[in-house]
Residue, then its C-alpha position, 0 to 999 in steps of 0.5 A: m387133664s382126663l388122664i389124671r382124673k382116670l388115675k383118680d378114678r382108679e381106671v389103671l387097667d384101662l390105662l394099662q391096656e392103652a399104654n401096652q398098644i401105644t408102646l408095641k406100636e411106637h417101640g416094638n416088644k424089646i425091653t433093655l436092662e439098665r445099669a447105673i454106673f457109680l463113680s463115688w459115694w460122696c456129694d458135696k451137696g448132700d442134703c437130698s432128704f430122701c438120699y443115701m449119700s446124705s445120710q453118709k456125708p457126716l461120716i466121710r471125713d476124706p471125700q477122695k476114699a469115697r471115689r471109686r477106682v477108675e479101673a472098677i468103674l471101666a471093669e464094670a462097664e465091661m461087664v455090662k457089655r457082656m451080659g448084654w445090659n446098657i449103661e444107664f448113666l454115669s452117676g456121681g455125687y457133686g464134687a466127687f470128680t472133676t469134668p475132665e476126670i468124668r470126661k476121661i472116664a466117659q471116653d474109655i467107657y465109649q471105647i470099651t462098650g462102642n457106645p456114648v454114655w449118658l451123664n447124671v453128674g449134676i448141675t454143671n455149666e461145662l457141657n461144652s467140655y463133652g465130646e462124642e463120648v457122650v449121647g445125653v445129659t440127665g437132670a435129677v429132678e426127682v420131683a416135678n413140683p417146684k415147691l415139694h422139690s426145693k423142699i427135698c432137693p434144696s441145693k439143687p434148684l429146679e430153675e437151675i436143672t432145666q437151664m442145663l437142659s435146655e443148654a444141653g439140647e442147644i449143644g446137641f446132646k440128648k435130654a433125660i430127667t429122673i423123678i422119684l415116685g413116693l416123696g409126697e408128690t400128688l397125683e395133680d403134680l403130673q401136670y408139672l411133670f408133662q408141662m416139663i417134659e413138653e417144654l424141655e423136649i424130654d427124650r427120656i425119663i427114668f422113673y423110680s420108686l422110693n427106696p427108704h434108706p435109714d437115717t433119712p426123714f423117709a426112713n419109715t415112708p412106705q413104698p408107693a403101691s405097685l399100681y399107682y406107680a404102674g399108672v404113673v408111667a402108664a399116663t405119662r406113655i399115653q401122654f408121650p407115646q415117642l418119649e423113652i422111659i426106663t423104670g426102676t425097681w427093688v429086689d423087694n418089689l420084683a412083681n412091679i416089673g410086669p405092670l411097669i412094662l405094660a405100662g410102657a416102660n421100655g427098659l429096667t432098672k436099679f438092680p444090684l446087678f453082680k448079687m443078683f446075677g445067677t439068683r432066682h431074683g435074676r430068673r424072676v426078672e427074666d420070668e416077669v419079662l417073659w410074661t409080658g410077652r416081651e423080648l429081653l435084651g440082656t441076661f441076668t443068668d447066662t453065665d457063658c456071657l461072662e468071660g472074654e478078653s480085657p479090652k484095656c490093661g489093668l482091669e483083669p483083677f477087676l473083671k475076675r472080682y466081679i466074675n466071681s461075685c456072679l459065679n458064686n452066688k446061688t443057682e438052685y434054680k438050674v436045671 
């Protein structure tokens, strides 16, 4: 495959230029800020070798206590709306919430934001339980190479993920997958990824770079190189011009943002929103987008957006907590 060969030959700048032109033509110049809303820190599987939850499972005696308060979840959705962000998806470990509970949360968020949500709640055969409050289903693929996937995510069979996504499409939901770079994949593994996107008619892909967590096998593994990350995204954009691409990076790798946008990203994710809002790190995100010539939808710095009328009873204490967190951040960059 020519794209893989170009990556092997380190022709990343050529790929970025081509991908950028495709993105501007097919998607325009707007960049979204995306926020995954977590439902719980418990996962009944808890054996994905890279995952923070795998390190926490032995420490949690009562899974019910690892669930977030629903009011806090809904207040977070309201704050995301005020800031002009999108909800990337609802995410929760296996066994944390029941399907009816997840649907009720999704319905309430739909009422708050006016937008149906994406789900990333594990492999399920209960997709028919959801309605207009859900726009799409995300499969946590992480690694597209079947052998590597079975080693890293032993309790999430790739076959079951693809089956769920196929059923989601038949029902009428959009389909997304998540991929983590830095887990031992090779450039040749792009063949597996591209085949999956094509065969399942994937609408959206979310790329992340490895975040090495303590007490996991990847604790001392370096994060992937920025141009490797950007090169993989660019190759994916070139191969699939219409695909929605979301890319995640961490506070210690904000310099990834510019190259990832030029590589074809439509949106940015994986930020600790309430810790970063109003800080130099938040301003850095906005500057990274500015220097790509794109228009950022949403804000990391506009404190005027924080206040508003609570859409549901019982959320005020939680909204106040989020607002105070934002306002108490350092704002030394302001003039």
